[in-house]
C-alpha positions in Angstrom: 10.7 144.3 -232.6 13.7 142.6 -231.1 16.7 141.8 -233.4 18.3 138.5 -232.6 21.1 138.5 -235.2 22.6 135.7 -237.2 22.8 132.1 -236.0 24.6 129.0 -237.4 21.9 126.5 -238.3 24.4 123.6 -238.4 25.6 124.3 -234.9 22.7 125.4 -232.7 19.0 125.8 -232.1 17.8 129.3 -231.2 15.6 129.4 -228.1 13.2 132.3 -227.7 11.5 133.1 -224.3 8.9 135.6 -223.3 8.2 136.9 -219.8 4.8 138.6 -219.7 4.6 141.5 -217.2 1.2 140.2 -216.1 -1.3 137.4 -216.6 -2.5 136.2 -220.0 -5.9 134.9 -221.0 -4.5 131.9 -222.8 -1.0 130.6 -223.7 0.9 132.5 -226.4 0.9 131.3 -230.0 4.0 131.5 -232.2 4.3 132.0 -236.0 7.2 132.3 -238.4 7.0 134.3 -241.6 9.0 131.8 -243.7 8.4 128.1 -244.1 12.1 127.2 -243.9 12.0 128.0 -240.1 10.7 125.3 -237.8 9.1 126.2 -234.5 8.8 123.9 -231.5 6.7 125.6 -228.8 6.8 124.6 -225.1 3.6 123.3 -223.4 3.0 126.6 -221.6 3.7 128.7 -224.7 6.4 130.8 -223.0 9.3 129.5 -225.0 10.0 128.4 -228.5 12.9 126.6 -230.2 13.6 127.9 -233.6 15.7 126.0 -236.2 16.5 125.7 -239.9 18.3 123.2 -242.0 19.3 125.7 -244.7 20.5 129.3 -244.9 17.6 131.7 -244.2 18.6 135.3 -245.1 16.0 136.8 -242.8 13.1 135.6 -240.7 10.6 137.0 -238.2 9.0 135.0 -235.4 5.9 136.6 -233.8 4.5 135.6 -230.5 1.1 136.8 -229.4 -1.4 136.1 -226.6 -4.8 137.4 -225.6 -4.7 139.7 -222.6 -8.0 141.6 -222.4 -7.3 144.5 -220.1 -10.5 146.2 -218.8 -8.7 149.4 -218.1 -7.5 149.7 -221.7 -10.4 148.5 -223.9 -8.5 148.9 -227.1 -5.8 146.5 -225.9 -7.0 142.9 -226.3 -3.8 141.1 -227.0 0.0 141.5 -226.6 2.6 140.5 -229.1 6.4 140.6 -229.7 8.3 140.0 -232.9 11.9 138.6 -233.0 14.0 138.9 -236.2 17.1 137.0 -237.2 18.9 134.9 -239.8 20.4 131.5 -240.2 23.6 130.7 -242.1 26.0 127.8 -242.1 29.2 128.0 -240.1 31.6 127.5 -243.0 33.7 130.5 -244.2 32.4 132.2 -247.3 35.3 134.6 -247.7 38.8 135.4 -246.4 39.4 138.9 -244.9 42.8 140.4 -244.9 44.7 143.6 -244.3 48.1 145.1 -244.6 50.0 146.2 -241.5 53.0 148.5 -241.4 55.8 146.9 -239.4 58.8 149.2 -238.5 62.1 148.1 -239.9 64.6 147.4 -237.1 
């Protein structure tokens, strides 16, 4: 699993890309675990734009593709999961601290 962190949904689209280390038997497919996340997949399936129009506390996007490898019969597909969250870019709190400043 790859953690992708928090992203501001009102300022950007998140682009995910995969680079297979060999050939695939078909283009990858992409799926999000929450319906508030919209996926737009490229024609070759190797990249996906992820966006939301509301705060999404946590989401996962999984990409998978068939890759039947004759030398490893138990491995018939490859997959990768990305995790992240979306929030708006407006402040939700003000941080503050005290600092000691020497008297002159």
